[in-house]
C-alpha positions, 0 to 999 in steps of 0.5 A: 884757032882751029874748031875742035871738029877741024882738030879731030879731023887733023889728028885723025889723018895723023893716026892713019899716017901711023898706020901706014907707017906700020905702027899701031896707034893703040897697041895693048904693051909698050917698052917701059923700064920703070915709072918716070918718078924712079927714072929721076930717083935712080938717075945717076945711076942708070946714067953711068950704066950706060944702058938703054931704058925705056919710058912711057908718059903723055905728052905734055909739051914739045919745044924746039925744032928742026934737028933737035926737040924736047919732049916733057913726058908724065906719068901720073907719078912724075915729069921726065924729059926725052930728048929727039935728036935728028942724028941720034934716031933713024930718020924716018922715025924722026920724021914720023914723030914730027908728022904724027905725033902731038901733045896729049898722045902717049909714047914709049921712048927708048934710050941712054939718060945724059944730062943736057948742058943746062943740068936737066936729067934727059933721056937722048931717044934711040927709038920710039913708039906710039902707046896711045894716040889722042884725037881731042887736045889737052886744054890750054896750059896755063889757063886749064878749064875755067868753066865749072860745068866743063871742069866737073864733066871733064874731071880727067883732064880737070885734074891732069892739068891742075896739080894742086887739085891732083895733089888735094885727091891724093891727100884725100886718099891718105886721109882715109888711109890715116883713118883706117890705120888709126883705127885698126891700131886701136884694136878696131876690125873693118867690116861691111854692112849693107847699102839697101836697107828696108827701113832707113837708121842711124841718121835723119836725113831723106833717103833715095829710094828704088826697087828690088825686082827679085824680092818685088821689094822697095828698099832705100839706099842707106843714109849711115855707114851701118849704124844699127847693123854695127850695134848688131855686131856688138850684141854679136860679140865683136867688141870694136868695128868700123866702117868706111864706105858711101852713103847716100842723101837725097837732099840739097847740094851746098859747099858742105852737103853732096848726095853721095859721100864717103862716111866712116863709123866706129863701135866700140863696146863697154866705152861711153862717150867721154871714151869716144871724145878722148879717141876722137881728139887723138884721131883728128890730131893724128889724121890732120899730122899725117896728111897736112903736117900741121894742126893749124887750120885757116878754113871758112873765116875761123882759124883753129888749132887741134893741138889746143884744149877742146872745150865742151860747149853745152847745146842748151846754154850755146843756144840761149847766149846767143839768141836768148831762148831757152829751148826747154821752156820755149813754145814752137811761136817763140822759137819761130819768131826768134828764127824770123828775127834773125832772118833764118830759114827753117823747114818744119814747124815741129820743136826738134827742127826748129830748135836744131835750126836755132843751133845751126845758126849759133855754130857758125860763130864756133871756131873750136876746137870744141865738143858740144854735149847735152844735146836734147833727147828730141834731137837724139833718138838713139843716144843714152840720157844723161842721168842726174844726181837723183838717177833720172833723165836730165832730158839731155843726151850722152851725145858729142860732136866735134866743131870746127870752123863753125860747124859740126864735123862727126858725131858720136853717142853712148848708144841707147841699148834699153830697148823699152826706151828705144822703142817709144823714141822710134814711136815719136820718130814715126809721129813726126813722119806721120806729120810730113817730115821727111828726115825723121828717123825711120822705126825698126823694130828689128832692131829693138828685138836685138836690143831685147837679146841684149847689147853691151855698153857701146860707143858709136861715133862717125865723120864724113869727107866734109872733114877733109874738106874743111881741113883742105879749105875746099867745097865739098864738090870740088873734093869729089872726083867725079861729082853728079852732073845733069846729062847734056841735052 
């Protein structure tokens, strides 16, 4: 088998053959009547017209020999067969094709439509020109690229050769299109908020840090899709806003986590978390039906139907049911002992982190669809308190999270708009930062000032592309077009 260097050398020689024949191997434009999908769709009409048409695509296969060749073209929209017959094309042109063209090249072919004896829709080639000469071969058709590192580095080849993967990216685009259309239909306005922030807000995660040269200022890449900015827009008088954009979190990689990904967040004034749950349930059903054509899924060892009743699961009661730990009274040491007993690793020994780790142990046993509710305020620094019958805080938050296949796939709140309460919670988060918690939320006192001017009651909610990964039953990294890779040494 020839090496890549030998193949490249041979193809460079073929490139010179094209040039010597007066054919530019990299032209700006070539004849093209329509895409290959349209060639199939309008084949009968165009065949009857007896007119010549031009098709363009990458050569995916060549079969036959001697006086007749069958070429499979692909242009990203569809595949179509072109047939070269020696007695239907200029002899020099036919020989030039044989001598200088390879699988992987892009060509433009011109001719008339006809059906082969086997009934296959085809174009009988009268002339052709090169559109792009490839110097390296495509992966072997039946095996593709098996090494994951190589697949991710040469994602363009992986997508080209793997039709299932290509269709998943088409579905992913439709996933965000469906989300956008649903929210616009419901009266939400799409907005754009800053990616660079002086203080990160809206989530608990370790941010990426960079430097703004013009301002001589350290800034962070956002960890949420503008939560604190969109809330400012609620104060500004916009009743419903949403944003779909990239967020960045400097944390570990796993099947469910990446450092750069797409999220959506919406904010809805004069609505609370109960309104949010109703809207989210409707949105999740709509997305699943439009993108996957079903509401029933099997993923990560769980089966669920989004059309089933969405039960509500109490955060503390579920932890107590599964672990026998009452998080409202348990000490840090008791929580640590329980996590050790369960053989669950944990980071940080403050009560917030330990509580969150206990919940993460429990959630894996819940298939859903369900909404997790009654989170402790400790883990919900931006949500309103649930008020009990005596008008006092119950110690839990007006917060909800959709639970599907053992994971939280979204998060929403009745947003906190009490500036005094918000300032206290920021101060508590700052204590966690001072104690070494890198994921605690940074204090934003300009945001508190906005609340002092007044923000209406608001429901906020967000989800990320991890939701799509769960519906597709694929690791998140597999569904990123170009995952971050270490440079080759």
